N, C-alpha and C positions, 0 to 999 in steps of 0.2 A: 431574520432567523434567530435572533437572540431572545428566545421566547420567555425565559425566566425573568429577564430584565423588563421585557414588555409587560409581563404580568404584574410586576412590582409597580411599574409606572401607572398602569390602569387602576390598581388598588389605591395608590396614593391620590390619583385624581378623584376617586370615589370617596376618599376620606374628606377631601375638600368640598365635594359636591355630590352627596349620596344619590341624587336623582338624575345624574348625568347619563342620559340614555345611550349616547354614542359610546361612552366608556364602558357601560354595562354590556352593550352588544359586542364590543371588541374584546372585552374580558372573556365573554363566553366563547368567542372564536379561538382565543389562545388556549382556553381550558380544553376545548374539543381537540385542538391540534396536539395537545399534550396527552391525549387519551383519557381525559376525565369527563365523560359525558354527563354524569350527574351534576357536577359543578357547572358545566356549560348550560344545561337546561335551567338550572336555578338562576343563573345570570340573565339568560334570555327572558325568562318569565318576569324577572324584576324589570327588565327593559320595557316589555310590552305592558306591564302594569303601570309603569311611569308614563308611558306614551302609547296608548292603544292604536294610534295611527301610524306607528313606526313600522313601515312595510318590511324593511330589512331584518328587524328583530323577529317578526313573525316568521319570516322565511328561514332565518337561521335556527330558530326554535324547531321548525319543521325538520330541518336537516338533522339536528341532534336527536329528535324523536325517531326519525327514520333510521339513523345509525343504531338506535337502541331496539329496532324492530317494532316500534309502535306506529305502524303504517296508517291506521285509521286516524289517530290523533295527528299525525304529520299532515295528512290531507286537510284536516281542519285548519291547521296553521297556514298551509299554502292557500287555502280559500280565503283566509283572513288577509293574507298578503295581497291577493288580487282585489279584494275589496278596497284596500288602501292604495294600491297601484295596479289598475287594470291592465297595464302594459307589461307587467312583470312576467316575461316569458319563462324565466327560470322556475318560478312557482308552478306554472302550467306543465312544464316538462316533468317536474318532480311529482306532480299528481299522477302523470302517466306512469312514472317509475314505481310509485307506491302501489298503484292498481295492478301493475304487472306482478309485483312481488306478492300480492294478495291472490294471484291467480285469475284476476278479472281481465282477461286478455282483450276481449272486444272493447271493453271500456277503456283499457290502456291505449288501444289503437286510436280511438276517438279523441282521447285526451292529447296524445302526441300530435294528431292532425291539427287540433286547435292550436297547439304550440307552434307548429310549422306555419300556420296562417299568421300568427303573431310575430314570428321571427324566421322568415323563410331562408335566411342566410346562416342560421345557427347549425353548425355541422353535427353537434352532439345529439340533437333531437332526431336527426335522420338516422344516425347509427342506433339510437335506442329503439326507434320504431322498427328499423330493420331487424333488430334482435327479437322483437315480438313476432315478426313474420317467421323468423327461424323457429321460434318456440311453437308456432302454429303449424310448422311443417311446410312452409311456403318459401323455400330458398330462392325461387325465381323472382318472387315479388321483392325480396330483400336485395337481390342483385339489381333489379330494375330501379329500385329506389336509389341505390348508390350511384348508378349510371346517370340518372336524371340530375342528381345533385352535382356530380363531377362535370357534367356538360357545362354547367354555369359557374362552377368553382374548380377549374382544372388544378390538379396537384394537391387538393385538400388532404392534409395528413390523416385526420380522423376517419374520413370516409374511404380513403384508399385502404387504410388498415382494416376497416370493417368489410370492404368489398372482398378482400382476400379470404376472410372468414366465410362470407356468404358463398363465394365461388367453391370453397372446399366442401361446404354442405351440399352445394348443387352437384358436386362430382366433376367439376370442370378443372381437372388437374393442370391442363395447359394454361388456363387463365391464372391459376395460382402461381405457377412457375414463372409466368411473365411478370407478375408483381413481385414475388419473392425470388428474384434472380440472384441467388446468393453469390455465385461465382463472379458475377459482373458488378454487383453493387456493394458487397462487403469487402472492405480493404484493410487487412491487418498490415502493420509495419512496425519494425523495431527502430527505436530512436538511438541516436548517438549522444554522448555526453555533451551538453552545451558548454560554451565558453564560461570559465569561472568555476568549473567543477572538475575535480581530479579525475573522476570516472563516473560510470553510471550508478555504481553503488553510492557514491557521494551524493549525486543528484537525487536519487530515489530516497535516501535517508532524509535529505533536506525537505523534500516534498511531503514525506510521511509525517515528519515532525510539524510541519506547517499546518497540515490538515488536523492533526490531533490536538494542536494548541490553538486552533482558530476559535475566536470568541463566539462564533455562530454555531458551533458544533453542538447538536442536541440529539437525544436518543429517539430514534424511530418516530419522526413526525407522522401523524396519521394521514396527512395529505400526500405523502410520498410512498413509493413502493417498497422502501427499505423495511425489513423486519429483522429484529435482533441485531441492531447496529445503530450507528450514529450517522447523522447527515448534516453537512454544513450548509450555510448560505453561500452567497456569491463570493468566490475567491479572487475575483478581479477587482478587489478593493485594496487600497493602500493600508498597511505595507504589503505588497504582493510577495516579497521575498523570492523564493525559487519559482513561484508560479509565473513570474514575469518571463523566465526562460521557457517554461512550458507553453505559455501563451504564444510565443514566437514559433515554437515547434508545431503547435496546433494550426496556426495560420498557414505555415508552409505545407502542412499535410492537407489542409482543406484546398489550397490552391492546386496541389498535386492531384487531388481527387477530381477537381473540376476539369483538369486537363485530360485525365485518364478516362473520365466518363462524360464525354461531350453531349450536348443536347441531342435528343433523339425524338423527333415528332411522333414516332409510333409507340413510344413508351409513356404511360400515363404520369410518371414522375419525372423522367428525364426530359419530357417535352417542355417543362417550365422550370426555370431556376432563377433565383433572385440575383440581380446584378450587384446590389449593395447588401452587405451582411454585417451583423453584429455577433457578439459572442457572450455566452453565459457559461461559467465554470463552477463546479461544486465538488465537494469531496464526500466519500462514503467510507466509513470504517466499520466493518462487520465483525462481530464476535462469533464464537462457535454457534452453529445452527443458523448463522446469518444467511440471508438470501434476499433477493428482490422478486416481487411478484411480477408477472408478465405485464408489460406496460409499453406505451409509446410516448413520444414527446410531441404533442399536438401543436405546440406553438413554434416549433423549429422546422427547418428544411433538412438539415443534415445533423447527425448526432455522432458522438464518439465517446470512447472511454480509454483511459490510460491507467496502467497498473504499476504503482511504485513499490508495493509490498504484497507478496503472495505467500501464504503458508506453505511449508514444505510438503504437507500432506496432499496438496492439490497437484495431481500428477497424471501421467498417461495410463497408469496401470489400474485405475479405478473404473470398473465397468459402469458405475452409476454417475460418473463424471461430476462428482461433488465439487462445488466451487466454480464450475465452468459457466460460461455465458452461452445461453441458447437463444436462437432466433427462429421465429416462425410459428410459435404456439400461442393460441388465443388465451386470454384470461379466463378464469373459471366462471366469471359472472356473465359471459356470453354463452348462448346455447349452441355451442359447437360440439357435435357428437362424433365427428370423424377424426381419426388420428392423422395429424398433418405430417408432411415432410419437414424436418427441422435441420438446422446446422448449428453445431457446437464448436466453441473455441476454448482452448485451455488458456487461462490467464498466465502471463509470464511477466516478471519484472522487466520493465522497459518496453513492453508491448503497447501499441496504440491500435485501436480498431475503430474505423469509421463506417457508418451505415446510414441509410435513409431513415428519417425520423418516424416513418410510418411502419417500420419493421417492429413487430412485437418481439420483445426480448425479456429474458428473466435470468436470474442467477440460481443455479441448483444449490440447495442447502448443503452445508459442509460442517464437519466436526473437526475442530482444531483448537489447540491451546494458544494460538497466536492470531493476530489480526490479519484480515484481508482488506487492504486499502486500495480504493480506486478513485480516480478523478474523472468525472464525467463532464461532457460539454455539449452545448447546443449551438449550432450555427443558425442565426435568426435572420429572416428577411427584413431589410430596412428600406424605408422610403427613399 
C-alpha cells in the first residue's frame, strides 16, 4: 500500500534497465491506482512496445483505456491479450464488459458466455452476465443464472450479493428479505476499553493516531471504494501498536457472532461457514464530502467496521443521515431500477458493526471540518 515508494522503486529499476517490461507494467498499475490514467497508458504502451508478446501488459492497457471510456480500443487490447494467452479469461470478461458499455447487449452476452466456458468457476463473470440480463429486462434469467452458480458454489459472496439485486428486480421481496435479513445478520456492539488504556477516549485516540501516521496511508486509491479520503494498507503488521488490542476485540466479536448466528441449512449464507479463518484490517480517514461507494468484500466471509473517531456533525437529527453507513443498496453500475429496503446505522466512537461480506454497504457523504476515521476488517476463510 505504500504507492509513492513503489513508484520510486519502479522508476529506479527503469533507470537501471529502460526496457524492463515487468517494471513498466507495474509502474503503469501504480499510476492507475494513483488516479493518473494518462501516465498509466504511457507506461503500458512502452511495455507492449518492448515486448509485444507480454499478455498482462496488453490486458492492463485495455483496463486503462476502458477506465478512460475508450471501449473499442480496449477491446483491441483484450483481443491482443488473448492472442498472447488464449486462456486469459479476464480479457474475455472485459470484452463482454466493454460491449455492454457500448450498448451491444447481445454481443456482450455471447462474450460473457465464452468467458464462462473458459472459467466456469469465476463468480464475477456470472454477476456481469446477470446484469446484462437485467438491462435486457429479464430478471428471471438473472436469478436462474445466480441459482445455477450457487448450487455448485454455495455461499459465494459475489453471486449472493448479485442474487439480492436480481430478486429485487424480479419483485421477490421475500427472497430479498431472506438474503438481507438485517435484524438477524447485522450485529452492532459497543467495545469496552482494553487493558493498558485509561478509557475508550484514550484507546480511540491511539487508534486514530496509528491510522493517520501509518506508512501505507494514501489518498483515495482507485481500486477501493473510498472517495475524498485516505486508505491504509494492512494494519496487522508490526508495529501494531493499539491495533493489537483491537485485533483481540475483533477476534472475540467474531466468535460471539458465530455463536449468536449458528449454522442454518435453510439460509444460503448461514448454511456454510469456514472453520478456520484469517483476518485483514485496514483504516479509512475521510475528509469533508468523504464517502464510500456501495461495495461488498468478495474475498471474505464476514466483515466489520470499528469507529475510533466520528465528527460531531454526524448525528441523529440529520434527515439525510450524512456520514451514516447504509446496507442493502446496489452500486450504480448495476441495472437496479427499484428502490430497495435499506438499513442505516449511525457511526459512534467505540461502535463495532459486523455483517455478512455479501451485504452491499456504503457511507453517505458528509460535510465536516473534522475527520471521520474507521477501521474495517475482513474475516477470511483459511484452508
